[in-house]
C-alpha positions as CSV (number, residue, x, y, z in Angstrom):
1,X,4.9,20.1,7.9
2,X,3.1,16.8,8.7
3,X,4.4,13.6,7.2
4,X,1.9,10.9,6.5
5,X,2.9,7.2,6.5
6,X,0.4,4.9,4.7
7,X,0.7,1.1,5.1
8,X,-1.2,-1.5,3.2
9,X,-1.1,-5.3,3.9
10,X,-2.6,-7.7,1.5
11,X,-3.7,-11.4,1.6
12,X,-4.0,-13.1,-1.7
13,X,-6.7,-15.7,-2.2
14,X,-5.3,-19.1,-1.3
15,X,-4.0,-20.9,-4.4
16,X,-3.2,-17.6,-6.3
17,X,-0.4,-18.6,-8.7
18,X,3.0,-17.1,-8.0
19,X,3.1,-15.4,-11.4
20,X,-0.2,-13.7,-10.7
21,X,1.2,-12.4,-7.4
22,X,4.4,-11.2,-9.1
23,X,2.4,-9.4,-11.7
24,X,0.3,-7.8,-8.9
25,X,3.5,-6.6,-7.2
26,X,4.8,-5.1,-10.5
27,X,1.6,-3.5,-11.5
28,X,1.0,-2.0,-8.1
29,X,4.4,-0.4,-8.0
30,X,4.1,0.9,-11.6
31,X,0.7,2.4,-10.9
32,X,1.7,4.1,-7.6
33,X,4.9,5.5,-9.0
34,X,2.7,7.4,-11.5
35,X,1.0,9.3,-8.7
36,X,3.0,12.4,-8.0
37,X,1.9,12.7,-4.3
38,X,3.3,9.3,-3.5
39,X,6.8,9.5,-1.9
40,X,9.2,6.9,-0.7
41,X,7.2,3.9,-2.1
42,X,8.4,0.5,-0.8
43,X,6.7,-2.9,-1.6
44,X,7.4,-6.5,-1.2
45,X,6.6,-9.9,0.4
46,X,7.1,-10.7,4.1
47,X,10.6,-11.5,5.3
48,X,9.3,-14.3,7.5
49,X,6.0,-15.7,6.0
50,X,5.4,-17.9,9.0
51,X,5.1,-14.7,11.1
52,X,3.1,-12.6,8.7
53,X,-0.4,-13.6,9.9
54,X,-1.1,-14.6,6.3
55,X,-0.3,-11.3,4.7
56,X,1.5,-11.9,1.4
57,X,2.4,-8.3,0.4
58,X,3.1,-5.0,2.1
59,X,3.2,-1.5,0.7
60,X,4.5,1.6,2.5
61,X,4.5,5.1,1.2
62,X,4.8,8.6,2.5
63,X,2.9,11.8,1.7
64,X,3.9,15.4,2.5
65,X,0.5,16.3,3.9
66,X,-3.1,15.2,4.5
67,X,-4.0,17.1,1.4
68,X,-1.5,15.0,-0.7
69,X,-2.9,11.8,0.9
70,X,-6.5,12.8,0.0
71,X,-5.4,13.6,-3.6
72,X,-3.8,10.1,-3.8
73,X,-6.9,8.4,-2.4
74,X,-9.0,10.0,-5.2
75,X,-6.5,9.5,-8.0
76,X,-7.6,7.4,-11.0
77,X,-4.5,5.2,-10.7
78,X,-5.5,4.4,-7.1
79,X,-9.0,3.4,-8.3
80,X,-7.4,1.3,-11.0
81,X,-5.2,-0.4,-8.4
82,X,-8.2,-1.4,-6.4
83,X,-9.8,-3.0,-9.5
84,X,-6.6,-5.1,-9.8
85,X,-6.1,-6.1,-6.2
86,X,-9.6,-6.6,-4.8
87,X,-10.5,-9.6,-7.0
88,X,-7.3,-11.5,-6.1
89,X,-7.4,-10.6,-2.4
90,X,-11.2,-10.9,-1.9
91,X,-10.8,-7.5,-0.3
92,X,-8.4,-8.8,2.4
93,X,-6.5,-5.6,2.6
94,X,-5.5,-3.8,5.8
95,X,-4.9,-0.1,5.6
96,X,-3.5,2.2,8.2
97,X,-2.2,5.8,8.0
98,X,-0.2,7.7,10.6
99,X,1.0,11.3,11.0
100,X,4.6,10.3,12.1
101,X,6.3,13.6,12.7
102,X,4.4,15.1,15.6
103,X,6.6,17.1,18.0
104,X,7.3,15.2,21.2
105,X,5.3,17.9,23.1
106,X,2.2,16.6,21.3
107,X,2.7,12.9,22.3
């Protein structure tokens, strides 16, 4: 069964107050935890901000299948999350998804 790893990196608008950032972290995790297809959710700020290329916040999550990922992408909570994050990031969000369990014979 394929395992999908989804990664999001976010840059807040310069000058975004720390309390707004912390609220965004909390609301993001709360919203995503309410989506049944999301597995192994992790979120937080960079370990070394000077090496983060300006990204302030990372999310990683896993999905059991491409179908689960598609359901997540259309989930109302995902849409709500976009409404929260896009205004405080000016859309500066990098998204990447991988199928990470391919047999070595397929690599």
